[in-house]
N, C-alpha and C positions, 0 to 999 in steps of 0.2 A: 490693523487687524480688522478693517472694514472690507477686505477682500477676502472672498469665501475660498478661493484657490490656495492664498498664502494660508488661512485658518488651517486648511486640511493638510497642508504640508507640515506645519509648526506642530500639530496636535496628533499627528500620527506618530503613535508611542513604538511602533514597531519599527522605525527608522533609527538606525544607530548614528549615522551622519546624514542629517538632511540636506536636500540641495535648495541654495537659495539663490543661485546666479541668475534665474530668469527672471527675478522680481527686481533687480536694479536698484539693491538696497544699499544705503551708505555703510561705512564700517561700523559706525554708531547703532545703525538701524539692524545691521546683522548681528551685532551682539546680544541686542535686546531680543530679536528672534531666538537665537540660540539660548538664551537663558529662559524664554518661554517655553522652548520646547524640552529643557532640562526639567521645568516644573509643570508639564502639561496639564496634569489633572487639576491642579489650582488654578492656571492661568487661564484655561479653558471655561471656569465657571465666570470669571470676571466679563469674559467675552460674551457668553450666553446671555449673562444677565443684562449686559448693555444692549444687546440685540432685542431682547425681550422688551426692555423698557422703552425702545425707540419703536418698536411695532405697536406698542399700545399707544403711544404719543400720536401716531396717525389718527387713531380715533378720538382722542382727546381733543386734537386740533380741529378737527371736522365738528366736534361736538361744540367747541367754542366758536368757530369761524363761519361754519357752514351747517347748522343743526337743521334745516330743511332736506337739504342732500343726505345728511346722515340717517334721517328718518326715512326718507325713501330707500336708501340701500337696504337698511334694516327691513323694511318691509317686503323687500324683493328678496330677503334671504342671502344676500351677498356675504362671503367670507370677508369680513374687513381685516382680520389678521393677515390672511393671505395677500389681501390688497395692499395692506401696509408693507408686507415685506417685499412685494413687487416694486413699490415706489422706492421704498429704501435702497433697493438693490440698483435702481436707476440714478439714486443720487448719492452713492457712496457712503450710505449708512451716515448722513451728516446728523449731527445733533444740533437742532435749532435753537436748544436753550429755552429762554424766556419769550422767544419771537413767535408766540403762536400764531399770530395773524399772518406772519411771513411763512410759516409753515403750512398754514391753510391755504395761502394764497398758492404755492407750488403745488400742494396736493390737489387743490381743484384744476389747475392747469393739466396736471397728469390724468384726472379722472376725464376733463372734458374730450380728451384724443384716446381713451381708453374703450375697447369694446363694451365695457359695463355701462357706458353713458347711453347704450341702445336698449338695455335690458326693460326699459320704461319711456314710452313716450311722455316727453315733457322733462325728463331727467337731465337732458343736456341744456335745455332752456333754465331750467331752476339752477344748474351749475353756474351760468352766465348770470343770474340774477344775484347770486350769493357773492360771485367774482365782483360785480359792482358794488355790493355793500362793503366787501373788504377794502377795495381801493378807496371808498369815500372815508372809511375809518380809519385807514393807514396814513390818508392825507391829513387828518386832523390829529395827528399825533402832536403836532406843534398847533397851539391854540391862535386861531385866525385874529389878526388885528382888528379894530374897530374900523369899519367903512367910513369913508370920507364923502360927505355930501358932494354928488357932483351935477345934479340934475338929470342922471340917466337911469333907464332900466337896467339892470344887471343881476347875473347869477350870484348866489351867495355860494361859501364852501360847504354849506349843511346839507346839501341835497344833492343826488345823482339821478340821472334818468336812464330807463333800460325798456328796449323796445322787444316785445316777445312775439313770437309768431305762432303760440299755441295758448289756449285757454287755461293758464295756471290759475286763475282766479278761482276755479272749482276746488283746487287744493288748498288754496290760500285762505279761503273762507272757513275750511274745516280740515285742520292738520292731520286728524285721523285717517283721511282720504288719500294722503300723500303716497305714491307709489301703488296705490291699491286699485282705485276707480280709474277708468280711461277717461281721457281729455280729449278735446277736439281741437283741430287747427282754426286759427283765427287771430288777427293782430291784437295784442294789447299792450298799453302804455303804462309802466311802472314808475313811479317816483320813490325814491328812498331818501328818507329825510331824519333829521334830527331834531326833535321838538327843542332841545336844549343839550349842552354838553354834557348834562350829567344823566340823561336819559337814554335808552337803549334807542335804536334805529326803528323806524316804523315804516310800513308801506302803503302806498296810494296808488289805487288805479285811477288814471287820469283820462278824461276825456279827449279825444285825439286833436281838439283844438288847443287844449292847454300843452299838449305834448310840441304841437307846430310852434305855439309861441316860444316855449322853453328851448326848443332846438335853434331857433331863430336869434336867440340871445346868448349865443356863444360868445360874441364881443357886446360890451355894453352899448347901449344906443339910446336915443330919444324915441318918442311915441312915432315920430314921423318916419325916421330910421327904421324903426321895426317894420313899419309896414311896407317900406321899400325892400327890406331884408325878406319879409315872408312872401312878397312877389318874385323875388330873385329866386328864391328856392322852390317855387313852383306851389306855393299855398295862397289862399285867398289874402289878399291885403287887410281886409277888415271884415268881421262878421258882428253880427248881434250878441255873441257869445264873448267876445273878446274881454269885456270888463269883468264879467264874473270869473272868467278863467284866469285873469291877472289876480283877482282877488284871492282865488282859490292857491294859486302859486305863491302868493305872498303870505298866506294863512299857513303852509306848510314851510315856510323859512327858505323856499327855493329860490326867490327872487328878492331883490330889493327896489325901492322906487325912491329915490332922493332928489 
């Protein structure tokens, strides 16, 4: 009942003998379809109710998993009901059930390639930021084990990095400006982190050197190896900011030092 053409065929009460051959239904499915057709007025109510509920769930998924994107779309006057129907048409009217973050993840992927992403400069980057948030949160659906001391610098599972090519910070400092005021081009480095597993995620704007160090710690390493990795990636092997940047990343629970 997720296929519009099949719905139109079944609920057209003007047909005495509905044609179902083009839908490749099994015998059982055909019997169900014929029964629905005989009770079209009542069956149609359940289908419309299902579709209405799922269309509303698109907005709810964004509200739960991507509130910044949602606020920007609302500020631009986007018809979210129509957008939700379009998304669901592409996804066979799938019911995601309680998996709200999975729903939101798929909705953001849909939005990232949709013309609506061009409605406001910075919206595509904001989508990418909240996609990074969802990836982090989903990865923590199973509580990480306690780290084992190993004498290395290493990333923790409680933070993720996002590189942005516009100054989203103008919106991030004042959420009332989302999608309303213009923003400029320019590289910004964001860390999404969880202070603890009972707290909501937070955003931190990193200095470029802290971002370079975090990038270089894709694999655990010693301080000497970190210098070598920084050089290999085209960054300075050492700067006067390094100790402060390391302490900043530790304070945000982005890296451990054992």
